[in-house]
Structures are given as structure tokens and as C-alpha cells.
C-alpha positions in Angstrom: -34.0 18.7 -29.1 -31.2 21.3 -29.4 -30.7 21.0 -25.6 -30.5 17.2 -25.9 -27.9 17.4 -28.7 -25.9 19.8 -26.6 -25.8 17.4 -23.7 -24.7 14.6 -26.0 -22.0 16.7 -27.5 -20.7 17.6 -24.1 -20.8 14.0 -22.9 -18.7 12.7 -25.7 -16.3 15.6 -26.2 -15.4 16.1 -22.5 -12.6 13.8 -21.3 -13.5 11.6 -18.3 -11.9 12.8 -15.1 -11.5 9.2 -13.8 -9.0 6.7 -15.2 -10.0 3.1 -15.1 -7.4 0.8 -13.7 -7.4 -2.6 -12.0 -6.1 -1.5 -8.6 -5.6 1.6 -6.5 -2.7 0.8 -4.1 -1.5 2.9 -1.2 1.8 1.7 0.1 2.0 2.9 3.8 5.6 2.4 5.0 6.8 2.8 8.6 8.8 6.0 9.3 8.2 6.2 13.0 10.8 6.7 15.7 11.8 3.0 15.7 12.9 3.3 12.1 16.3 5.0 11.5 17.5 6.6 8.2 19.3 3.4 7.2 16.0 1.5 7.5 14.0 4.2 5.7 16.4 3.8 2.8 16.3 0.0 3.0 12.5 0.0 2.9 12.4 2.4 -0.1 15.0 0.4 -2.0 13.0 -2.8 -1.3 9.8 -1.3 -2.8 11.7 0.1 -5.7 13.3 -3.2 -6.4 9.9 -5.0 -6.1 7.8 -2.7 -8.3 10.3 -3.1 -11.2 10.7 -6.9 -10.8 9.7 -8.9 -13.9 7.3 -11.0 -12.0 5.5 -8.0 -10.5 5.3 -6.4 -14.0 3.9 -9.7 -15.4 1.2 -9.6 -12.7 0.3 -6.1 -13.6 0.1 -6.9 -17.3 -2.1 -9.9 -16.5 -4.8 -7.8 -14.8 -8.1 -6.9 -16.5 -6.9 -3.3 -17.3 -3.2 -4.0 -17.6 -2.4 -1.3 -15.1 -2.4 -0.3 -11.5 -2.3 3.1 -9.7 0.2 3.3 -6.8 1.4 5.9 -4.3 4.1 5.5 -1.6 3.5 7.2 1.7 5.6 7.1 4.9 3.8 7.3 8.3 4.7 8.2 11.8 3.0 11.0 13.9 2.2 12.5 10.4 2.1 11.0 6.9 4.2 12.2 4.0 3.8 11.3 0.3 7.2 10.2 -1.1 5.9 9.1 -4.5 2.7 10.6 -5.7 0.0 8.6 -7.6 1.3 7.1 -10.8 -0.3 4.7 -13.3 2.0 1.8 -13.8 1.5 -0.2 -16.9 5.0 -1.5 -17.8 8.7 -1.2 -17.2 9.0 2.4 -18.1 6.4 3.7 -15.7 7.6 1.3 -13.0 11.1 2.6 -13.3 9.8 6.2 -13.0 7.9 5.3 -9.9 11.0 3.5 -8.4 13.1 6.6 -9.0 10.7 8.7 -7.1 11.3 6.6 -4.0 15.0 7.2 -3.9 17.1 10.2 -2.8 14.2 12.1 -1.2 14.5 13.5 2.3 12.6 12.0 5.2 9.4 13.9 6.0 7.6 11.8 8.5 8.7 11.8 12.2 7.5 10.9 15.7 5.6 8.2 17.4 3.0 6.0 15.9 -0.3 7.3 14.7 -1.5 4.2 12.9 -5.2 5.1 12.9 -4.5 8.5 11.3 -2.2 6.8 8.7 -5.0 4.4 7.7 -7.5 7.2 7.3 -5.0 9.3 5.3 -4.6 6.3 3.0 -8.3 6.3 2.4 -8.3 10.1 1.8 -5.6 9.7 -0.8 -7.8 7.2 -2.6 -11.0 9.3 -2.4 -9.2 12.4 -3.8 -7.0 10.9 -6.6 -7.8 10.9 -10.3 -8.1 7.2 -10.7 -11.1 4.9 -10.6 -9.8 1.5 -9.6 -11.8 -1.8 -9.8 -10.1 -2.7 -6.4 -8.7 -0.5 -3.6 -6.0 -1.7 -1.2 -3.9 -0.2 1.6 -0.6 -2.0 2.1 0.4 -1.2 5.6 3.9 -2.1 6.8 5.6 -1.5 10.2 7.3 -3.0 13.2 4.8 -2.2 15.9 1.1 -2.0 16.6 1.2 0.8 19.2 -1.0 3.9 18.5 0.0 7.0 20.5 -2.2 9.7 19.0 -5.1 10.3 16.7 -8.0 8.0 16.0 -7.9 4.4 17.3 -6.8 1.6 15.0 -10.2 -0.1 15.4 -12.1 3.1 14.5 -9.9 3.8 11.5 -10.0 0.2 10.2 -13.8 0.2 10.4 -14.0 3.4 8.4 -11.6 2.2 5.7 -13.3 -1.2 5.4 -16.7 0.3 5.3 -15.6 2.4 2.2 -14.8 -0.9 0.4 -11.0 -0.8 0.8 -9.0 -3.8 1.9 -6.1 -3.4 4.3 -3.2 -5.9 4.0 -0.2 -5.8 6.3 3.5 -6.4 6.2 4.9 -6.8 9.8 8.6 -6.4 10.0 9.8 -8.6 12.8 12.5 -7.6 15.3 15.0 -10.4 16.2 13.3 -11.2 19.5 9.7 -11.0 18.1 7.8 -14.4 18.2 5.8 -13.6 15.1 2.6 -15.5 15.0 3.2 -17.4 18.2 2.6 -16.0 21.7 0.9 -12.8 20.5 3.8 -11.6 18.3 3.6 -8.9 15.8 2.2 -11.1 13.0 -0.6 -12.2 15.2 -1.3 -8.6 16.3 -1.4 -7.4 12.7 -3.9 -10.2 11.8 -6.1 -9.3 14.8 -5.9 -5.4 14.7 -4.7 -4.1 11.3 -6.0 -6.1 8.4 -9.5 -6.0 7.2 -11.8 -6.1 4.2 -12.4 -8.6 1.4 -9.4 -11.0 1.1 -7.2 -9.3 3.6 -4.0 -11.0 4.5 -0.6 -10.7 6.2 2.8 -11.4 4.6 5.6 -11.3 7.2 9.2 -10.1 6.7 10.9 -12.5 9.2 14.0 -10.3 9.1 15.6 -7.3 7.3 17.2 -9.7 4.8 13.8 -11.1 3.6 12.1 -7.7 3.3 12.5 -7.2 -0.4 11.3 -10.7 -1.1 8.3 -10.3 1.2 7.4 -7.0 -0.5 7.6 -8.6 -4.0 5.4 -11.6 -3.0 2.9 -9.3 -1.3 2.7 -7.1 -4.4 2.1 -10.0 -6.7 -0.7 -11.3 -4.4 -2.4 -7.8 -4.2 -2.1 -7.2 -7.9 -3.5 -10.6 -8.9 -6.2 -10.5 -6.2 -5.1 -13.8 -4.8 -4.9 -15.1 -1.2 -1.5 -16.3 0.1 -0.7 -19.8 1.3 0.8 -20.0 4.8 4.2 -20.6 3.3 4.0 -17.4 1.2 2.5 -15.5 4.1 5.5 -16.4 6.3 7.9 -15.2 3.5 10.7 -17.2 5.0 
């Protein structure tokens, strides 16, 4: 009896290691050789603007738990965490997260290792302190080439088997045909995304990037699928 009482006391007095939240979200942003410093800054500013947008905050408030857990990671030949895991549950925490994205040095360099980046996104979820009802990797980039490390197919299969959804944000170059003729959007649909409810939202150009990020975050937070019009983000 004393042993049983001790177990009960320990159970109710010890704080839980995991924090319940609606969504664990890894933002994987391209920092490979095709992305210069101006574009690094542009991407970070786009995500900082989106995460603090009133519509995004309203979507977070409307989730079952009223919060999400987010980390921002840049990928190239290596991956580098720019903003570590943070629980976002309102304007104050969103502003803190946005501030973490700005004025930090670039730490990811080299050619694409997309498979390794996807697996690193999974590792960050498996080792964080959060227990999300849903888990999503948000992958953005301007290429589907994979020069080193595990193949994209192998990594995607591993991530999806772990119950994680991979969504994608292809950033089109001016001469990219997008969905038609095997362009980047079509390639991301065929090779990158996977898991329950996976989708692509395309930034047709640099000017539409921040709006595409905002729309994509709202869809991921709400757990909805995009219409083709939203997916195009024109």
C-alpha cells in the first residue's frame, strides 16, 4: 500500500515533460548556394511577417489547444537552427519568435542535401519537449536537386512513416513553368510532399513570397487543404 501511495504521489507531483499543443511545425527554409544573403534575409522577413500576422494568430487561437510549437531551420549541405522551438500562443510569443529570425548570421552553406534536411526536421520533432497533436514539416526551396546524403525518396518515406506530413513551398524562378511541363511545383508535388493532407503552395515570384507563406501557415495551422487558387498563391 505504501509503495502504491508513493507511486501516486510521484505521478501527480512530478511535472510532465511533454507539453500538449495542436501542431509541431518545422519551417525548413532554403539556404543553399542558389540563395544569396539578400534572399536569406527576404525569406526570414517573410516568415517573421507571416507568423505575427493577425490572421495567422487568429488561426492559432482557433486550434484545439490554442497554441502551436514552431522552429525555423535553414538547409543546404547542412542544416542550422535559426529560431529554436517556441510555443506560440499569442502576439507576444509570435513577436519573440519573429525577432529570433532577424539579424542572425547565416550558418547553412553548400549544395542541396534535401533528404538529410527532411530527416533532420524529423529528428528535431522527436527530440523536442513538445507533444503535438499534429506534426508538419514545411519545406521551401527553389530546386529539387539532391547532391549528397540520403535520397529524397528514402527520407520522405521515413518521415511519413513516423506520422509527419511534409508540405512544400516552391519558390519559382522567372523562367520556371511551375506546374506545367514538369516545373518546380509539379516536381515538389511528385517528390517532396507526403503524408496525410499534404499540399503545395507556390510562390510565383519573390513579391508573392510573404503572402504565400501566410496562406500556407494558415492552412497548416487550421489543418485544411488548399483550393487550387490558394495553392497557386498568385
